[in-house]
C-alpha positions as CSV (number, residue, x, y, z in Angstrom):
1,M,0.0,0.0,0.0
2,C,1.4,3.4,-1.0
3,V,1.8,6.4,1.3
4,A,-1.2,8.1,-0.3
5,D,-3.4,5.1,0.4
6,L,-2.1,5.0,4.0
7,Q,-3.1,8.6,4.4
8,I,-6.6,8.0,3.0
9,S,-6.9,4.9,5.1
10,S,-5.9,6.9,8.3
11,R,-8.3,9.7,7.4
12,L,-11.2,7.2,6.8
13,V,-10.5,5.4,10.2
14,L,-10.7,8.8,12.0
15,E,-13.9,9.7,10.1
16,C,-15.4,6.3,10.8
17,E,-14.5,6.6,14.5
18,A,-16.1,10.1,14.6
19,M,-19.2,8.8,12.9
20,D,-19.5,5.9,15.2
21,A,-19.1,8.2,18.2
22,N,-21.8,10.4,16.8
23,R,-24.2,7.5,16.4
24,T,-23.7,6.5,20.1
25,I,-26.6,7.9,22.2
26,T,-26.5,7.2,26.0
27,R,-30.0,7.2,27.4
28,T,-29.2,7.8,31.0
29,A,-30.7,10.5,33.2
30,G,-27.3,12.3,33.4
31,N,-26.6,12.3,29.6
32,R,-25.7,15.9,28.5
33,S,-25.1,15.3,24.8
34,Q,-27.8,13.4,23.1
35,Q,-27.5,13.4,19.4
36,K,-29.7,16.0,17.7
37,R,-32.4,14.5,15.4
38,S,-34.1,16.1,12.5
39,S,-37.6,15.6,11.1
40,Y,-38.1,15.0,7.4
41,L,-41.2,14.7,5.3
42,F,-40.8,12.6,2.1
43,L,-43.0,12.7,-1.0
44,T,-42.4,9.0,-1.5
45,F,-45.0,7.8,-4.1
46,Q,-47.3,9.3,-6.7
47,C,-49.8,6.8,-8.1
48,D,-50.4,8.7,-11.3
49,R,-46.8,9.6,-11.8
50,P,-44.7,6.6,-10.6
51,L,-41.8,7.7,-12.8
52,E,-41.4,10.8,-10.6
53,A,-38.9,9.8,-8.0
54,G,-40.2,12.0,-5.2
55,A,-38.8,14.7,-2.9
56,R,-37.5,15.3,0.6
57,F,-38.3,18.2,2.9
58,R,-36.4,19.0,6.1
59,L,-38.8,20.3,8.8
60,D,-36.3,21.8,11.2
61,G,-37.3,25.3,12.0
62,F,-40.9,24.9,10.8
63,D,-43.9,24.9,13.2
64,A,-46.3,23.4,10.7
65,V,-46.7,21.9,7.3
66,E,-49.7,22.5,5.0
67,L,-50.4,20.0,2.3
68,G,-52.6,20.8,-0.7
69,R,-53.1,20.7,-4.5
70,A,-51.0,22.6,-7.0
71,D,-50.4,22.5,-10.7
72,A,-46.8,21.3,-10.1
73,L,-44.8,20.3,-7.1
74,R,-44.3,23.6,-5.2
75,T,-43.1,24.7,-1.8
76,E,-43.6,28.0,0.0
77,D,-42.1,29.2,3.3
78,V,-44.7,31.5,4.9
79,S,-45.3,33.1,8.3
80,E,-48.7,32.8,10.0
81,N,-49.2,34.6,13.3
82,G,-45.6,34.2,14.2
83,A,-45.4,30.6,13.2
84,R,-43.3,29.4,10.3
85,V,-45.2,27.2,7.9
86,L,-44.0,25.1,5.0
87,R,-46.7,24.8,2.3
88,I,-46.3,21.9,-0.1
89,G,-48.4,21.8,-3.2
90,V,-48.7,18.5,-5.2
91,P,-50.2,17.9,-8.7
92,D,-52.9,15.5,-7.7
93,A,-56.5,16.2,-8.7
94,R,-57.8,14.1,-5.8
95,I,-56.1,16.3,-3.2
96,S,-58.1,19.3,-1.9
97,G,-56.8,22.9,-2.2
98,V,-55.9,22.8,1.5
99,H,-56.1,19.1,2.3
100,A,-54.3,18.5,5.6
101,R,-52.0,20.3,8.1
102,I,-49.3,18.9,10.3
103,D,-48.5,21.0,13.4
104,K,-45.6,20.5,15.8
105,V,-47.1,20.2,19.3
106,L,-44.8,19.7,22.3
107,G,-42.2,18.1,20.1
108,A,-44.6,15.7,18.3
109,W,-46.2,16.1,14.9
110,M,-50.0,16.2,14.9
111,L,-51.9,15.8,11.6
112,E,-55.4,17.2,11.0
113,D,-57.5,16.6,7.9
114,K,-58.9,20.0,6.8
115,N,-62.3,18.7,5.7
116,S,-60.8,17.4,2.5
117,K,-63.1,15.8,-0.1
118,N,-61.3,12.4,-0.2
119,G,-60.0,12.2,3.4
120,T,-56.6,11.5,4.8
121,L,-55.2,8.1,5.8
122,V,-52.3,7.3,8.2
123,D,-50.9,3.8,7.7
124,G,-54.0,2.8,5.8
125,Q,-56.5,4.1,8.3
126,R,-58.7,7.2,7.8
127,V,-58.2,9.9,10.4
128,S,-59.5,13.3,11.1
129,R,-56.7,14.1,13.7
130,A,-53.8,11.9,14.8
131,E,-50.2,12.0,16.0
132,V,-47.8,11.1,13.2
133,H,-45.2,8.7,14.5
134,D,-41.8,8.1,13.0
135,G,-42.1,6.1,9.8
136,A,-45.9,6.8,9.4
137,V,-47.2,6.7,5.8
138,L,-49.6,9.5,5.0
139,E,-52.1,9.1,2.1
140,L,-53.7,12.1,0.5
141,G,-55.6,11.4,-2.7
142,H,-53.3,9.4,-4.9
143,T,-50.1,10.7,-3.2
144,F,-48.1,9.2,-0.4
145,F,-45.9,10.9,2.1
146,L,-43.7,9.5,4.9
147,L,-42.5,11.2,8.1
148,R,-39.1,10.2,9.4
149,Q,-37.0,11.2,12.4
150,A,-33.3,10.9,11.6
151,P,-29.9,12.1,12.9
152,A,-29.2,15.6,11.9
153,T,-26.9,15.9,8.9
154,S,-25.6,18.7,6.7
155,I,-27.5,17.6,3.6
156,A,-29.7,20.0,1.7
157,D,-33.0,21.0,3.3
158,H,-35.2,20.3,0.3
159,L,-34.4,17.9,-2.6
160,H,-36.5,17.0,-5.6
161,G,-35.9,13.7,-7.4
162,K,-34.7,15.5,-10.5
163,D,-32.0,17.2,-8.5
164,L,-30.5,14.0,-7.1
165,K,-26.9,13.7,-8.1
166,P,-25.7,10.2,-6.9
167,P,-22.0,9.6,-7.0
168,A,-22.5,6.6,-9.2
169,R,-25.3,4.6,-10.8
170,G,-27.5,2.8,-8.2
171,L,-26.3,5.0,-5.4
172,A,-29.3,7.4,-5.3
173,T,-31.3,7.8,-2.1
174,F,-33.4,10.3,-0.2
175,S,-32.5,8.8,3.1
176,P,-30.1,11.1,5.0
177,A,-28.4,8.2,6.8
178,L,-27.9,6.2,3.6
179,A,-26.7,9.2,1.7
180,A,-24.0,9.6,4.3
181,E,-23.0,6.0,3.7
182,F,-22.8,6.6,0.0
183,E,-20.6,9.7,0.6
184,R,-18.2,7.3,2.3
185,V,-18.4,5.0,-0.7
186,A,-17.3,7.9,-3.0
187,L,-14.5,8.8,-0.7
188,V,-13.0,5.4,-0.4
189,A,-13.6,4.3,-4.1
190,Q,-10.4,5.7,-5.6
191,S,-8.1,4.4,-2.8
192,R,-6.9,0.8,-2.3
193,V,-8.6,0.6,1.1
194,S,-10.6,-2.7,1.5
195,V,-14.4,-2.4,1.8
196,L,-16.8,-4.7,3.6
197,L,-20.5,-4.4,2.6
198,Q,-22.9,-5.6,5.2
199,G,-26.7,-6.0,4.8
200,E,-29.5,-8.4,4.5
201,T,-29.9,-10.5,1.3
202,G,-31.3,-8.4,-1.5
203,T,-30.3,-4.9,-0.1
204,G,-28.2,-4.1,-3.1
205,K,-24.6,-5.0,-2.0
206,E,-23.6,-5.9,-5.6
207,V,-25.0,-2.6,-6.9
208,V,-22.9,-0.7,-4.4
209,A,-19.8,-2.7,-5.3
210,R,-20.4,-1.9,-9.0
211,G,-20.6,1.8,-7.9
212,I,-17.3,1.6,-6.1
213,H,-15.7,0.0,-9.3
214,E,-17.2,2.7,-11.5
215,L,-15.9,5.5,-9.2
216,S,-12.5,3.8,-8.9
217,R,-11.9,4.2,-12.6
218,R,-9.9,1.0,-12.6
219,A,-9.1,-0.2,-16.2
220,G,-9.9,-3.9,-15.6
221,P,-13.3,-5.6,-15.4
222,F,-15.8,-5.9,-12.5
223,M,-16.3,-9.5,-11.5
224,A,-18.6,-10.9,-8.8
225,V,-18.5,-14.3,-7.3
226,N,-20.9,-15.9,-4.8
227,C,-18.6,-17.7,-2.4
228,G,-21.4,-19.9,-1.2
229,A,-22.3,-21.2,-4.7
230,I,-18.9,-22.7,-5.5
231,P,-18.4,-26.4,-4.5
232,Q,-16.1,-26.5,-1.5
233,G,-13.5,-28.6,-3.2
234,L,-13.2,-26.2,-6.1
235,V,-13.1,-22.8,-4.3
236,E,-9.3,-22.3,-4.5
237,S,-9.2,-23.5,-8.1
238,E,-12.0,-21.2,-9.2
239,L,-10.6,-18.2,-7.3
240,F,-6.9,-18.6,-7.8
241,G,-6.7,-20.8,-10.9
242,H,-4.8,-24.0,-11.6
243,R,-2.2,-25.2,-14.0
244,R,-2.5,-27.9,-16.6
245,G,-2.1,-31.3,-15.0
246,A,-2.8,-30.1,-11.4
247,F,-5.5,-32.8,-11.3
248,T,-7.1,-35.2,-13.6
249,S,-8.2,-33.6,-16.9
250,A,-7.1,-30.1,-15.6
251,Q,-6.2,-27.5,-18.3
252,D,-4.7,-24.1,-17.6
253,H,-7.2,-21.9,-15.8
254,S,-6.4,-18.3,-14.7
255,G,-9.1,-18.1,-12.0
256,L,-11.4,-15.3,-11.1
257,V,-8.7,-13.2,-9.3
258,R,-6.3,-13.1,-12.2
259,S,-9.3,-12.6,-14.6
260,S,-10.1,-9.4,-12.7
261,D,-6.5,-8.1,-12.8
262,H,-6.5,-4.2,-12.8
263,G,-10.2,-4.4,-12.0
264,T,-12.5,-5.2,-9.0
265,L,-13.5,-8.5,-7.6
266,L,-16.6,-8.8,-5.4
267,L,-16.5,-11.7,-3.0
268,D,-20.2,-12.0,-2.2
269,E,-21.2,-13.9,0.9
270,I,-17.6,-14.1,2.0
271,G,-18.8,-15.6,5.3
272,D,-19.4,-18.9,3.4
273,L,-15.7,-19.1,2.3
274,P,-14.0,-22.3,3.6
275,L,-11.1,-21.8,6.0
276,A,-8.5,-23.1,3.5
277,A,-9.5,-20.6,0.9
278,Q,-9.5,-17.8,3.6
279,A,-5.8,-18.4,4.1
280,A,-5.1,-18.0,0.4
281,L,-7.3,-14.9,0.3
282,L,-5.3,-13.5,3.2
283,R,-2.1,-13.9,1.2
284,L,-3.7,-12.1,-1.8
285,L,-4.6,-9.1,0.4
286,Q,-1.2,-9.0,2.1
287,E,1.2,-9.8,-0.7
288,E,-1.0,-8.9,-3.8
289,E,-0.2,-12.3,-5.3
290,V,-1.9,-15.6,-5.8
291,K,-0.6,-19.1,-6.1
292,P,-2.6,-21.2,-8.6
293,V,-3.2,-24.9,-7.7
294,G,-0.3,-27.0,-9.0
295,E,1.9,-23.9,-9.5
296,S,5.2,-23.6,-7.6
297,H,5.6,-19.8,-7.8
298,P,3.1,-17.1,-6.9
299,V,1.8,-14.7,-9.5
300,K,1.5,-10.9,-8.9
301,V,-1.9,-9.3,-9.4
302,D,-3.5,-5.9,-9.1
303,V,-7.0,-6.4,-7.9
304,R,-9.4,-4.4,-5.8
305,V,-11.2,-6.8,-3.5
306,I,-14.6,-6.0,-2.1
307,A,-16.2,-8.3,0.4
308,A,-20.0,-8.6,1.1
309,T,-22.0,-10.6,3.6
310,H,-25.3,-10.8,5.4
311,R,-23.6,-12.7,8.3
312,D,-21.9,-11.5,11.4
313,L,-18.2,-12.2,10.7
314,E,-17.2,-11.5,14.3
315,K,-19.6,-14.1,15.5
316,L,-18.2,-16.6,12.9
317,A,-14.7,-15.8,14.1
318,A,-15.7,-16.5,17.7
319,E,-17.0,-19.9,16.5
320,E,-13.7,-20.5,14.6
321,K,-15.5,-20.5,11.3
322,F,-13.8,-17.3,10.0
323,R,-10.3,-16.0,10.4
324,S,-10.1,-12.9,12.6
325,D,-7.0,-11.7,10.8
326,L,-8.9,-11.8,7.5
327,I,-11.7,-9.6,9.0
328,A,-9.0,-7.0,9.8
329,R,-8.0,-7.2,6.1
330,V,-11.4,-7.0,4.4
331,A,-13.0,-4.6,6.8
332,G,-10.9,-1.4,6.2
333,V,-14.2,0.5,5.8
334,V,-17.5,-1.1,6.6
335,I,-20.6,0.1,4.6
336,R,-23.9,-1.0,6.1
337,L,-27.0,-1.1,3.8
338,P,-30.4,-0.9,5.5
339,P,-33.2,-3.3,4.7
340,L,-36.0,-1.9,2.5
341,R,-38.4,-1.7,5.4
342,E,-36.1,0.9,6.9
343,R,-35.8,3.0,3.7
344,R,-39.4,3.3,2.5
345,E,-38.7,6.9,1.8
346,D,-37.0,5.6,-1.3
347,M,-39.9,3.5,-2.5
348,G,-40.8,5.9,-5.4
349,L,-37.2,6.2,-6.4
350,L,-36.8,2.4,-6.5
351,V,-40.1,1.8,-8.3
352,S,-39.2,4.5,-10.9
353,A,-35.9,2.8,-11.6
354,I,-37.6,-0.7,-11.9
355,L,-40.2,0.6,-14.2
356,R,-37.6,2.3,-16.5
357,K,-35.6,-1.0,-16.5
358,H,-38.5,-3.4,-17.2
359,G,-41.1,-1.2,-18.8
360,G,-39.1,0.4,-21.6
361,E,-41.0,2.9,-23.6
362,A,-44.3,1.7,-22.1
363,A,-43.2,2.8,-18.6
364,A,-44.6,6.3,-19.2
365,G,-48.1,4.9,-19.4
366,I,-48.0,2.9,-16.2
367,S,-49.9,4.0,-13.1
368,F,-50.9,2.4,-9.7
369,S,-54.1,2.3,-7.8
370,P,-53.9,3.7,-4.3
371,E,-54.5,0.3,-2.8
372,A,-51.6,-1.2,-4.7
373,A,-49.3,1.7,-3.7
374,R,-50.4,1.4,-0.1
375,A,-49.5,-2.3,-0.2
376,L,-46.0,-1.6,-1.5
377,L,-45.4,1.0,1.2
378,L,-46.8,-1.1,4.1
379,H,-45.3,-4.4,3.2
380,Q,-42.2,-5.5,5.3
381,W,-40.2,-6.8,2.3
382,P,-38.2,-9.6,4.0
383,R,-36.2,-10.1,0.7
384,N,-35.7,-6.4,0.3
385,V,-35.1,-4.6,-3.1
386,R,-34.7,-7.9,-4.9
387,E,-38.3,-8.9,-3.9
388,L,-39.6,-5.4,-4.8
389,E,-38.1,-5.7,-8.3
390,K,-39.7,-9.1,-8.9
391,C,-43.0,-7.9,-7.5
392,V,-43.2,-4.7,-9.6
393,S,-41.9,-6.1,-12.8
394,G,-44.4,-9.0,-12.6
395,A,-47.3,-6.7,-11.7
396,V,-46.5,-4.5,-14.8
397,V,-46.8,-7.6,-17.0
398,L,-50.1,-8.7,-15.5
399,A,-51.4,-5.1,-15.7
400,R,-50.5,-5.1,-19.4
401,G,-48.4,-2.0,-18.9
402,I,-51.4,0.3,-17.9
403,R,-52.6,0.4,-14.3
404,V,-51.3,-1.8,-11.5
405,E,-54.1,-2.9,-9.3
406,L,-54.0,-4.7,-5.9
407,D,-54.7,-8.1,-7.5
408,H,-51.7,-7.8,-9.7
409,L,-49.4,-8.0,-6.6
410,P,-48.4,-11.3,-4.8
411,S,-50.7,-12.3,-2.0
412,E,-48.0,-11.8,0.7
413,V,-47.9,-8.2,-0.4
414,T,-51.6,-7.5,-0.8
415,S,-52.3,-8.5,2.8
416,S,-50.3,-5.4,3.8
417,A,-53.0,-3.1,2.3
418,E,-55.9,-4.7,4.2
419,G,-56.9,-2.6,7.2
420,P,-58.5,-4.1,10.3
421,A,-62.2,-4.7,10.3
422,P,-64.0,-1.6,11.6
423,G,-66.0,-1.0,14.6
424,R,-65.6,-2.9,17.8
425,A,-64.7,-0.7,20.8
426,E,-61.5,-1.4,22.6
427,D,-63.1,-2.9,25.7
428,A,-65.5,-5.3,23.8
429,T,-64.9,-9.0,24.2
430,P,-64.9,-11.2,21.1
431,P,-67.1,-14.4,21.5
432,A,-66.0,-18.0,21.9
433,L,-62.2,-17.7,22.3
434,D,-60.2,-20.5,23.7
435,E,-57.6,-19.9,26.4
436,H,-54.7,-19.2,24.0
437,E,-56.7,-16.8,21.8
438,R,-58.0,-15.0,24.9
439,K,-54.5,-14.4,26.2
440,L,-53.5,-13.2,22.7
441,Y,-56.5,-10.9,22.6
442,E,-55.8,-9.4,26.0
443,E,-52.1,-8.8,25.2
444,L,-53.1,-7.2,21.9
445,V,-55.6,-4.9,23.5
446,T,-53.1,-4.0,26.3
447,Q,-50.4,-3.0,23.8
448,L,-52.8,-1.1,21.5
449,R,-54.1,0.9,24.5
450,A,-50.5,1.5,25.7
451,H,-49.5,2.8,22.3
452,H,-52.7,4.7,21.5
453,G,-53.6,2.5,18.5
454,N,-50.2,2.7,16.9
455,V,-50.0,-0.6,15.1
456,T,-46.3,-0.3,14.2
457,E,-45.2,0.2,17.9
458,T,-47.6,-2.6,19.0
459,A,-46.0,-5.0,16.5
460,R,-42.5,-3.9,17.7
461,V,-43.2,-4.5,21.3
462,M,-44.9,-7.8,20.6
463,G,-42.0,-8.9,18.4
464,K,-44.2,-9.6,15.4
465,A,-44.6,-8.3,11.9
466,R,-47.0,-5.4,11.4
467,T,-49.0,-7.5,9.0
468,Q,-49.5,-10.2,11.6
469,V,-50.8,-7.7,14.1
470,Q,-53.2,-6.4,11.4
471,R,-54.5,-10.0,10.9
472,W,-55.1,-10.4,14.6
473,M,-57.0,-7.2,14.7
474,R,-59.2,-8.3,11.8
475,R,-59.8,-11.7,13.5
476,F,-60.8,-10.0,16.8
477,G,-62.6,-7.1,15.2
478,L,-60.4,-4.4,16.7
479,D,-60.1,-0.9,15.3
480,P,-56.9,0.9,16.2
481,A,-58.8,4.2,15.9
482,S,-60.8,3.3,19.0
483,F,-57.6,3.4,21.1
484,R,-56.6,6.9,20.1
């Protein structure tokens, strides 16, 4: 590693330590320096304009937000009786002139429907007035917003999708936290510092790796290999190559490492790499050379290695399934990619990209029903962006490229759009419950009452998916609005 790389590496370590320190919040009574958090409102999905990526509005300094109809997306900063109000106008014919207002009351955001023609929904439930919690989905006409509390950053206050300038393809986001991670990607890309990408399956680790390669401007190719998909006995041969005669019927084979010389090699699911191959990989990272199977002398290579995994490498090391010295080599900078359920503010951005990719010229004619859009925003997406892409691309085919309806989506997604059955008061008792169901019912009522009908918080405390809690409420006839 050259002096310049060492300087970049040292700078990155200091920056990472500073960022980690900033992320640490001590929740003790004597804490004096809790991290400041900002409120953001995201225009996250437009049913009639799904190719419009959306927008982000930072609410710091505002006392209220007024949402209404306009001929184009517009914002206005006004003063009303000493209060600072952000007016947001959206081109949606089903939104009233002044549709809803969100006021900051004692540190919380309270939404009030302003007698709109089509009503206002929060997390799929019609409301006249309600507290808007972190991560709440607001539905006005055919337009969806999302409120988010996030650590304060220096990013721009307001940002329209057309103004997004990602550092590389696939690295666009409205999420302030993820944007900060992508800034680190851009900083490290042109160095030789090793990068470890962590995140659940389907969160886009290969997309980020390609972005790093694009920003690195390395002359060689980008190559990706799934370490868990190579038969264990062939890992070293596939990665590092072999010479003719090394084993029966063997011909000269350069291997993936030498094939990506002067380029970038992504080792996806590196946690599945056998220990023997880990030792050879350590030599590659330390000495920048490989020794093909059957060869007596090592071969010098110039390869940028990026590792990716959904597994906890430290835990694997404690179980002696992964070399701790290899962790030190591959984890020069760690980039953590959030699951899709934690970056729903990017739903419009992601759907727009998927439609352009799979819809071609017909993408401009595609729209979504509000029920279908609601399902996309409320689903938990256990398989993340990969699942979203399959869902949307399949729905477009079934919809014949016109309007995506709820029944064009997979059943596991459509259940997210089904609200609880209306009407039973919180203290009503459903008939004919066995002992197990009665205990479940009582716990559900207790948590709904404690969280004022907030389904998301109830699901979190009970350790269940939000959709499961909704199914229970339908079964027992509970309406979360009766707990508010």
